[in-house]
N, C-alpha and C positions, 0 to 999 in steps of 0.2 A: 614452632613447637610441636614436639612429636605427639601423635596420637594413638591411644590404644586401639586394637580391634574391639568389635562388638563382644565377640566370645571373650577376650581378655577382660572387658569390664563386667560381663555376667559372672564369669568364674572367680574373679578376683572378690566381687562383693558377696558371692555366695560363701566363699572361704572366710572372708572377714566377719560377716554376719553369723556364720556357724560357729566359731570359736570364742565370740566376744559376748560376755554377760555384762548386764548392767544399763543397757539403753543407750541413747544418743551420746551422752557425754562420755561414756566408756569407749565407744566406737571411734570417736574423733581423732584421738591421736593415733590409731591404727591407720585409719584413711589417710591422715596427714602423712603418716611415716611412708606408707605405700606410694602414695601419688605426688607428694612433693619432695620427700628426702630421697627415696630410693629410685623412683622412676622419672622424677623430674616432669611430669605431667602437668603439674600446676605450681604456681609460685606460693609463697607464704600469703601474700595479700589475697590471691584468689581463694585460698582456703579460708582465711578469715572472713571474707565477704560470703563465702558459701555457708559457713557456720552461722553467721549472723542471720542470713536468710532462712536458713533451716530452722532455726529457733522461732522465727517470727511467723511462719506459716504453720496452719493446722496440721496435725498428723504427728506419727512417730518420728522423732528427731534422726534416728538412724536410717530410716527409709528417705526422709526427706533429704538428708545429706547425700546419701548414695545416688539419689535422682539428680540433684543438683551438680554433682560431680560429673556424672554421665551426660547431662545436658551441656555442660560447660566444655566437655571434651569432644562430644560427638552428637550435640543437637538433641532433636526429639527422640530418634531411634535410640541413641546412647542413654537418654534417660529411661525409655522404657526398657531396654534390656538390663540396665543397673537396677530398676525397680524390681524386675523379675529375680534378678541374682540375690538382691537383699531381702526379698519376700519370703522366698522359700525357706531358708534356714529357721527363723521364728515360727513358721506354719508348721514344720516337721517337729520342732520341739514341743510346741503347744499341743499337737496331735498326740504325742507320746505321754506328755505329761496328763492329759485328758484320759487316755486309755489307762494309765497306772496311777491315776490321782490318789486313791485310797492307799496305795502301797507307799507312795512318795511322802504322803501325809503323816504316816505313823512310822516310817523308818528313820530311826535315830541317825544313821549313817548319813542320809540324804539330808536330813534337817541340819546336821553339824556342817556338811559341806556347804550348804546354802548360806549358813550364818557365817562361815570363815570367808566366803565369797563377798559378803558386804563390806568387809574391812578393806579387801582388795580393790573392789569398784570404787569405794571412796578414795583410796590412795590414786588410781588412775585419773579419776575426775580432778583431784587437785593438782596432780602433775600436768593434766592438760590445760586447766585453768591458768597455771603459772606460766606454761609454755605461750599461751595466747597472750598473757599478760606481757611477757618479753617481747614477742613480736610486735605488740600494738605499740610499746615505747620506742621502738626504733624510729618511728616517724610520729610526728605530731605529739610528743612527749606531754606537754603541759595540758593540752586539751584532753587528752586521755586520761591522764591522772586524774583531773578535776572531775570529769564526766563519771568515770567509774567510782570515784570516792563518793559523789553525791549520790549515784545510784545505789550503791552498797548501803550508805547511811539511810537513805529513804526506805528501802527494802528491810532493813533491820529494825528500825524504829518506828515504822507505820505499818498499817494493815493494807496498804495499797498493793494491789496485785502486781506480780512481777510483769505480766503482760503489758500493763499500763505504763509501768517504768520503762520497758524496752521501747514501746510505742514513742514516749516522751523523748527518751534519748535518741531514738532514730530521726525524729523531727529536728532535734537540737543538731544532730550531726548533718542533716541534710541542709538546714539553714546555715550552719557554720561552714561547711565545706562547698556548699553551692553557691553562697552569696558573701556572707560576712567575711571570710578569709580573703577573697578575692578583693573585695571592697577595700579592706584595710591595707592590703599589700599595694593597692593602685593609688 
C-alpha cells in the first residue's frame, strides 16, 4: 500500500478543513474522495472503520477522522501531523469570526450565506450517508440492513441517546462478527 509523506498529510488535511463547512459529516466524503478514490491510500472498508471509530470517540469528528487516517497511514507521527493540519483551519476561522463577530452578526449578506450553506451541508451529509450505506451493503447485506433499520427506528421513536444506540450496535457487531457468524458457519 502506498503511503503519503508527512508533509502531504498535513497539507492535505489543512486544505480539506479550510474549505469544508458543516463539521465531520460534511468532511467525510471529501476525505474519502481524496484518500480512497483519488490516491488509493485507503480501501472503502478502511474508511468505513475509521468513520465508525471517529464517531465513537470524544471530540470533533473532523479532527478525529483526520487523526485516524493519519494514524492508519503513518502511525503516531502521521496522526500528529494530520491533527495539526486539520486543527489550524478551524482555529483560523474561529479567530477571524471572533475578531469580526459583531459585524458578522448584523451583516445581512453573511447571514444569508450561512443560511444557504445549511442546505448544502445537509445535502452533503445525505450524500455521504447514502454512499456509506451502499458500501455497507456490498458485504453482510442482511445483517447491515437489519441493524441499521433497528438503530434508525430506536433513534426515531425513543429518546435514547444516539451514543447508547451506537454502543449497543457496536457490541452487537462485535458479537456477531467475532463469535456468532463464525460459530454458525462451522
